[in-house]
N, C-alpha and C positions, 0 to 999 in steps of 0.2 A: 444594431437596426441598419436595415440596409441603405445606403445612401439616398436612392431613390424613393425609398417609402419615407425617410426622413424628410427630404425635399418636400413631398407630398404634404405632408402633414403641416410644414411649415407655410405652404401655400392655402391649407384651409384655415390656419392661423389669422394667416393676413387677409383673408375674403372674410373672415368672422369680424374680426376689428374692423376693416371697412364697411361692413353692413351695421355693426353697431354705432359707428360713426354715422351713417347717414340717418339710421333711426331715430338717434339723440337730435341729429339738427333739422329733423323733420322732413328728410329725403324722401319719404313715405307717407304716404296720408294714410289714417287708419280705415282700413278695409279694401285697400287700395291692391289691384293684383299685380304682382311682381312678375315681369317678362324675363325668362332667363337670358336670352339671347342679346336682350338691349344691354341686362346688366352685367353681363360679361364682357361687352364692349367698353361700358361705361368705367368698369374697374380695372379692366386690364388684366382678367384672368379667366382662365379656362372652365367649362361647365362642372367637373367632377369637383374641385375646389370648392367650385358656387353651392354645389349641391350640398355637400358636405357641410358646408358652413349654414345654409339655410336649415338642413335637419337639426344642427346642434340650437338656434334659433328658437326653432320648433319646441323642441324640447325642454328648453329653458322659458319657453309662453310668450318668445316675441312676436312668432309667425304660424299662422295656421294652413296645414297643407290642405286643399282641398282636391276633388276629382278635378283632373284637367279638363278645362272645355277646351283648351289647347294644348298641345305638346309642351310649351313652353311656357305657359302661364299657369302655374297651377300653386302657387303660394300668396298667401294673403296678409297683409301687415296687420296687425292686432294692435289698437290702443295702447297707448304707452301712458303708464300713470307711475307718478313719483312714489316711492317705496321705500 
């Protein structure tokens, strides 16, 4: 795997873990819109790894993707249930 590809995947993994930690610690309220711009600054990551991590969360049922009301605010936190 090319080094830049491996580094990018690593950044996605880090973003995924940071999002998971925030979710578990109730850093997002159920139904809350998630602003990508603010979140990239908060987590210290760029937009692309964040979007990939959010897509993973969506595919695993932690987030919903909605039609964007604004370009940077198109994810919603789902209610987390113990499982």
